[in-house]
N, C-alpha and C positions, 0 to 999 in steps of 0.2 A: 564744147566750145562753139560749134557751128550754131547751135540753138541760141546761145546768148548773143552771137553776132547778128543773127537774123532779127531777134527781138529788139535789141538796141537799135538796129537799123530802122525798124518800123517806128520806134519812138522818135528817132532823129528826124525821120521823114514827116511825122505828124507835126512836130514842133516847127520844122522848117516850112511846112505848108501854111501854118498860121502866120509865120513871119513874113512870107513873101506874097501871100494872096489874101488870106482871110482878114487879118487885122488891117492892112492898108485899104482893102475893099470896104470894110465896115467904117473906117475912119472917114471915108469919102461921103458917107451918108449922115443923116441926122441922128441925134442921141436916142430917139425912140426906137429907131431901127437897130441901132447899136445894142441897146439894152435887150431888146426882144431877141435878137439873133444870138447874143452871147449867152443869155439865159437858156435858149434852146440848145445851143452847142453843149453847154455844161450839163444840162439835164440828159442829153443823149449820151455823153461820155460817162456820167455818173451811173446811169442806168444800164450800161452795157457791160455784162460780165466778161466779154472777150477783151475789151479794153483793160479792165482791171487785172485780168490774168496776164496779159502781155506786159503791162506796166510793172507788176511786181515780179513776175517770173524772169524778166530780163536781169534783175539784180540777183535773184537766187541762182539762176543758171551761170551767171558770170562768177559769182563767189564760189559756187561748186566747181566750176572749171579751174579756177585758180588753185583750189585745194588738190584737185586731181593732178594737175600739172606739177605742182610742188612735190606731191607724194611720189610722182613718177620720175622724179629727179630732173625734171626740165625746169630748172630755176629761172632762166631768162624768160621762158614762155610764161611761167607763173607770175613773174613781175609785170609783164605787159597786161596779163589778164587782171592782175590785182589793181593795176593803174586804171584799167577800164571800169572795174568794180567801184573804185573810189569815185571816179568821175560820175558814174551813173548814180551812186548813192547821193552825191551832191545834188543831182537833178531831183531826186525824191525829197530831200530836205527842203530845197527851194519850193517845190510844189506844195508840200504840206505846210510850210511856214509862211509862204507869201501868196502863191497863186490860188490855192483853195480858199483861204480866208477872204481874198478879194472876190472870188466867185460867189462866196456866201453873202458877202456884203452887197454885191450887185443883184443877187437874187431878191433882196428886199426892196429894190427900186421898182416902182410901178411904171412900166414903159408908157402907159397911157397918159400919165401926168408927171413927167419928169420936172420936178420943181428945183429950187435952188439947192436944196440938200442933195437931191438926186444928181444934179449936174456936177456937184463937187465930188460925189462918189464916182461918177462916170469919168471925170477928168483924172482922178487919182488912179482909177482902174486903167485908163488908157496909157498913162505914163509908166506906172509901176509894173503892171501886168505884162505889157509889151516888152519892157526892158528885161524883166526876168525870164520871159519866154525866149528872148534872143540868147540869154545866158544858158538856158536849158538846151537850146539847139546846139550851141557851141560845145557844151559839156558832153552831150550825146554824140556829137560828131567826133570829139576827142576819144570818147570811149569806143566808138565804132572803129576808128583808125587803130587804136591800141589792140583791139580784138583782131583786126585784120593782120596786124604785125604778129600777134601771137599765133594765129593760124599758119602764117608762113613759117615761123620758127618751129612750130609743132610738126609741120610737114617735113622740115629738114632733119629734125631729130628722131623721127620715127620711121625713116626709110629703111 
Protein backbone atom coordinates (compact mmCIF):
# COMPACT_ATOMS: atom_id res chain seq x y z
CA UNK A 1 0.00 0.00 0.00
CA UNK A 2 2.93 2.32 0.64
CA UNK A 3 4.08 1.83 -2.96
CA UNK A 4 0.70 2.77 -4.40
CA UNK A 5 0.56 5.83 -2.14
CA UNK A 6 3.94 7.05 -3.32
CA UNK A 7 3.18 6.37 -6.99
CA UNK A 8 -0.22 8.08 -6.91
CA UNK A 9 1.41 10.98 -5.05
CA UNK A 10 3.98 11.33 -7.83
CA UNK A 11 1.23 11.43 -10.45
CA UNK A 12 -0.82 13.94 -8.44
CA UNK A 13 2.28 16.13 -8.19
CA UNK A 14 2.93 15.94 -11.93
CA UNK A 15 -0.62 16.91 -12.83
CA UNK A 16 -0.64 19.66 -10.18
CA UNK A 17 2.63 21.12 -11.51
CA UNK A 18 1.07 21.39 -14.97
CA UNK A 19 -2.04 23.07 -13.48
CA UNK A 20 -0.24 25.73 -11.47
CA UNK A 21 2.88 26.48 -13.47
CA UNK A 22 3.36 24.85 -16.86
CA UNK A 23 0.01 25.57 -18.50
CA UNK A 24 -0.43 29.12 -17.13
CA UNK A 25 3.15 29.87 -18.16
CA UNK A 26 2.60 28.58 -21.66
CA UNK A 27 -0.70 30.43 -21.99
CA UNK A 28 1.16 33.69 -21.41
CA UNK A 29 3.20 33.14 -24.59
CA UNK A 30 2.28 32.89 -28.23
CA UNK A 31 0.81 29.83 -29.95
CA UNK A 32 4.08 28.80 -31.62
CA UNK A 33 5.84 28.56 -28.27
CA UNK A 34 2.82 26.76 -26.80
CA UNK A 35 2.74 24.14 -29.56
CA UNK A 36 6.52 23.65 -29.53
CA UNK A 37 6.67 23.25 -25.77
CA UNK A 38 3.66 20.93 -25.48
CA UNK A 39 4.96 18.73 -28.27
CA UNK A 40 8.32 18.54 -26.48
CA UNK A 41 6.68 17.74 -23.12
CA UNK A 42 4.54 15.03 -24.70
CA UNK A 43 7.51 13.50 -26.51
CA UNK A 44 9.56 13.50 -23.30
CA UNK A 45 6.75 11.81 -21.36
CA UNK A 46 5.90 9.32 -24.12
CA UNK A 47 9.53 8.33 -24.53
CA UNK A 48 10.24 7.93 -20.83
CA UNK A 49 9.83 4.36 -19.56
CA UNK A 50 10.03 5.54 -15.94
CA UNK A 51 6.95 7.70 -16.46
CA UNK A 52 5.05 4.84 -18.09
CA UNK A 53 6.01 2.51 -15.28
CA UNK A 54 4.84 4.91 -12.55
CA UNK A 55 1.67 5.78 -14.50
CA UNK A 56 0.54 2.15 -14.84
CA UNK A 57 2.08 0.66 -11.70
CA UNK A 58 0.15 3.14 -9.53
CA UNK A 59 -3.09 1.45 -10.60
CA UNK A 60 -1.75 -2.08 -10.31
CA UNK A 61 -0.25 -1.44 -6.86
CA UNK A 62 -3.48 0.12 -5.59
CA UNK A 63 -5.64 -2.70 -6.94
CA UNK A 64 -3.27 -5.29 -5.52
CA UNK A 65 -3.29 -3.56 -2.15
CA UNK A 66 -7.08 -3.55 -2.09
CA UNK A 67 -7.11 -7.31 -2.67
CA UNK A 68 -4.47 -7.93 0.01
CA UNK A 69 -6.35 -5.81 2.55
CA UNK A 70 -9.65 -7.50 1.75
CA UNK A 71 -8.19 -10.99 2.01
CA UNK A 72 -6.54 -9.99 5.28
CA UNK A 73 -9.94 -9.20 6.74
CA UNK A 74 -9.34 -5.46 6.83
CA UNK A 75 -12.55 -4.53 5.00
CA UNK A 76 -12.58 -0.80 5.90
CA UNK A 77 -9.00 -0.44 4.71
CA UNK A 78 -9.82 -2.36 1.54
CA UNK A 79 -12.73 0.00 0.84
CA UNK A 80 -10.49 3.06 1.07
CA UNK A 81 -7.88 1.46 -1.19
CA UNK A 82 -10.65 0.38 -3.56
CA UNK A 83 -11.94 3.95 -3.70
CA UNK A 84 -8.43 5.16 -4.48
CA UNK A 85 -8.15 2.54 -7.21
CA UNK A 86 -11.41 3.65 -8.82
CA UNK A 87 -10.39 7.33 -8.67
CA UNK A 88 -7.03 6.57 -10.25
CA UNK A 89 -8.65 4.35 -12.87
CA UNK A 90 -10.79 7.36 -13.82
CA UNK A 91 -7.54 9.31 -14.32
CA UNK A 92 -6.33 6.66 -16.76
CA UNK A 93 -9.63 6.63 -18.64
CA UNK A 94 -9.57 10.44 -19.00
CA UNK A 95 -5.94 10.33 -20.09
CA UNK A 96 -6.52 7.70 -22.77
CA UNK A 97 -9.83 9.07 -24.05
CA UNK A 98 -9.21 12.83 -23.91
CA UNK A 99 -5.67 13.97 -23.18
CA UNK A 100 -3.72 11.56 -25.38
CA UNK A 101 -5.96 12.11 -28.43
CA UNK A 102 -5.53 15.87 -27.94
CA UNK A 103 -1.77 15.41 -27.62
CA UNK A 104 -1.77 13.43 -30.87
CA UNK A 105 -3.82 16.09 -32.62
CA UNK A 106 -1.45 18.82 -31.41
CA UNK A 107 1.51 16.77 -32.64
CA UNK A 108 0.19 17.32 -36.17
CA UNK A 109 0.37 21.12 -35.85
CA UNK A 110 3.47 22.70 -37.35
CA UNK A 111 4.61 25.28 -34.79
CA UNK A 112 6.48 27.25 -37.45
CA UNK A 113 3.31 27.97 -39.37
CA UNK A 114 0.32 27.88 -37.03
CA UNK A 115 -2.51 28.65 -39.44
CA UNK A 116 -6.24 28.95 -38.87
CA UNK A 117 -6.67 25.18 -38.55
CA UNK A 118 -3.74 25.02 -36.16
CA UNK A 119 -5.14 27.87 -34.07
CA UNK A 120 -8.46 26.04 -33.74
CA UNK A 121 -6.63 22.92 -32.56
CA UNK A 122 -4.54 24.95 -30.10
CA UNK A 123 -7.62 26.68 -28.67
CA UNK A 124 -9.46 23.37 -28.27
CA UNK A 125 -6.35 21.92 -26.70
CA UNK A 126 -6.00 24.83 -24.28
CA UNK A 127 -9.56 24.61 -23.03
CA UNK A 128 -10.22 20.86 -23.04
CA UNK A 129 -6.77 19.59 -22.10
CA UNK A 130 -6.35 22.08 -19.27
CA UNK A 131 -9.81 21.32 -17.88
CA UNK A 132 -9.32 17.56 -17.95
CA UNK A 133 -5.88 17.93 -16.40
CA UNK A 134 -7.46 19.77 -13.47
CA UNK A 135 -9.92 16.89 -13.15
CA UNK A 136 -7.02 14.42 -13.21
CA UNK A 137 -5.29 16.42 -10.47
CA UNK A 138 -8.41 16.36 -8.31
CA UNK A 139 -8.95 12.63 -8.87
CA UNK A 140 -5.30 11.84 -8.08
CA UNK A 141 -5.51 13.95 -4.94
CA UNK A 142 -8.69 12.13 -3.90
CA UNK A 143 -6.94 8.82 -4.53
CA UNK A 144 -3.92 9.96 -2.53
CA UNK A 145 -6.11 11.03 0.40
CA UNK A 146 -7.96 7.70 0.31
CA UNK A 147 -4.66 5.82 0.33
CA UNK A 148 -3.42 7.93 3.25
CA UNK A 149 -6.60 7.06 5.16
CA UNK A 150 -6.11 3.40 4.28
CA UNK A 151 -2.54 3.51 5.60
CA UNK A 152 -3.81 4.95 8.88
CA UNK A 153 -6.47 2.25 9.19
CA UNK A 154 -3.99 -0.46 8.25
CA UNK A 155 -1.62 0.74 10.97
CA UNK A 156 -4.39 0.63 13.56
CA UNK A 157 -5.54 -2.86 12.63
CA UNK A 158 -2.13 -4.50 12.41
CA UNK A 159 -0.68 -3.40 15.75
